[in-house]
C-alpha positions as CSV (number, residue, x, y, z in Angstrom):
1,X,5.1,-27.7,-4.5
2,X,4.9,-24.3,-6.1
3,X,6.7,-23.2,-9.2
4,X,8.3,-19.8,-8.8
5,X,7.4,-17.7,-11.9
6,X,9.5,-14.7,-10.9
7,X,11.0,-13.3,-7.7
8,X,13.3,-10.6,-6.5
9,X,14.9,-9.4,-3.3
10,X,15.7,-5.7,-2.9
11,X,14.1,-4.5,-6.2
12,X,14.7,-0.8,-5.9
13,X,12.0,1.6,-7.3
14,X,13.0,5.3,-7.5
15,X,11.0,8.0,-5.9
16,X,7.7,8.6,-7.6
17,X,8.5,6.0,-10.3
18,X,7.0,2.7,-11.6
19,X,9.1,-0.4,-12.0
20,X,9.6,-2.2,-15.3
21,X,7.1,-5.0,-16.0
22,X,8.6,-7.9,-13.9
23,X,7.3,-11.0,-15.6
24,X,7.9,-10.2,-19.3
25,X,11.5,-11.3,-19.3
26,X,10.8,-14.4,-17.3
27,X,10.8,-17.9,-18.7
28,X,7.2,-18.1,-17.4
29,X,5.7,-14.9,-18.9
30,X,3.0,-17.2,-20.1
31,X,1.7,-19.6,-17.5
32,X,2.9,-23.2,-18.2
33,X,0.0,-25.0,-16.6
34,X,-3.5,-24.3,-15.1
35,X,-3.3,-23.6,-11.4
36,X,-3.5,-21.0,-8.6
37,X,-1.0,-18.2,-8.6
38,X,-0.1,-16.1,-5.6
39,X,1.9,-13.1,-4.9
40,X,3.8,-12.4,-1.7
41,X,5.4,-9.0,-1.3
42,X,7.0,-6.9,1.4
43,X,8.3,-3.3,0.9
44,X,11.1,-1.7,2.9
45,X,8.8,1.2,3.8
46,X,5.2,2.3,3.3
47,X,4.3,3.9,0.0
48,X,4.9,0.9,-2.4
49,X,1.9,0.0,-4.5
50,X,1.4,-3.1,-6.8
51,X,-0.5,-3.6,-10.1
52,X,-1.1,-7.2,-11.1
53,X,-3.0,-8.5,-14.1
54,X,-3.6,-12.0,-15.5
55,X,-5.1,-12.9,-18.8
56,X,-6.0,-9.2,-19.3
57,X,-7.9,-8.9,-16.0
58,X,-6.6,-6.5,-13.4
59,X,-6.4,-8.2,-10.0
60,X,-4.7,-5.5,-8.1
61,X,-4.8,-2.0,-9.5
62,X,-2.2,0.2,-7.9
63,X,-3.0,-1.1,-4.4
64,X,-0.6,-0.5,-1.4
65,X,1.5,-3.4,-0.2
66,X,0.4,-3.9,3.4
67,X,3.6,-5.6,4.7
68,X,6.7,-3.5,5.1
69,X,10.0,-3.6,7.1
70,X,13.6,-4.3,6.7
71,X,14.3,-7.2,9.1
72,X,13.4,-10.8,8.7
73,X,12.7,-12.8,5.5
74,X,9.9,-12.7,3.1
75,X,7.3,-15.3,4.2
76,X,4.7,-16.6,1.6
77,X,2.3,-17.2,4.5
78,X,2.7,-13.8,6.2
79,X,3.2,-11.6,3.2
80,X,0.7,-13.0,0.6
81,X,-1.1,-10.1,-1.1
82,X,-3.3,-12.0,-3.6
83,X,-4.0,-15.4,-4.9
84,X,-6.0,-16.2,-8.1
85,X,-6.8,-19.0,-10.5
86,X,-5.0,-18.8,-13.8
87,X,-5.3,-20.9,-17.0
88,X,-2.4,-22.3,-18.9
89,X,-1.1,-19.9,-21.5
90,X,-2.3,-16.8,-19.7
91,X,0.0,-13.8,-19.5
92,X,0.8,-12.3,-16.2
93,X,1.9,-8.7,-15.7
94,X,3.4,-7.3,-12.5
95,X,4.6,-3.7,-11.7
96,X,5.4,-1.8,-8.5
97,X,5.0,1.9,-8.0
98,X,6.7,4.0,-5.4
99,X,4.5,6.8,-4.1
100,X,7.2,8.4,-1.9
101,X,9.9,11.0,-2.2
102,X,12.7,8.4,-1.7
103,X,13.8,5.1,-3.1
104,X,12.0,2.1,-1.7
105,X,12.8,-1.6,-2.2
106,X,10.5,-4.6,-2.4
107,X,11.0,-8.3,-1.9
108,X,8.5,-10.4,-3.8
109,X,7.7,-13.9,-5.2
110,X,5.1,-14.8,-7.7
111,X,4.4,-18.5,-7.6
112,X,2.1,-21.0,-9.2
113,X,0.6,-24.2,-7.7
114,X,-0.8,-26.8,-10.1
115,X,-4.5,-27.4,-9.8
116,X,-5.5,-31.0,-8.9
117,X,-7.8,-31.2,-11.9
118,X,-6.8,-33.2,-15.0
């Protein structure tokens, strides 16, 4: 069972703008246990990029979100963009950047699965 660190549906990012940092106001800004984190995201249209960093290491640097569309639900299996190991206490940062001339929305979930190691 995964712990949802932060998620949103319909997060709107204005034309040629970058969202606020998404995890900083979360209860889980600092990872509560060692595990594997994964991000699933789907934009309403092409042109939405993502920047994701954990423990000071950039994992996705302004990379396009490959999944887009307005029908159906966000699926962790179908819309996963990245997974990565993360240590307890690490800080995660997540931002979205709209590269288009109009507002674009994004649905996303950032989740953490505990590693089997003790």
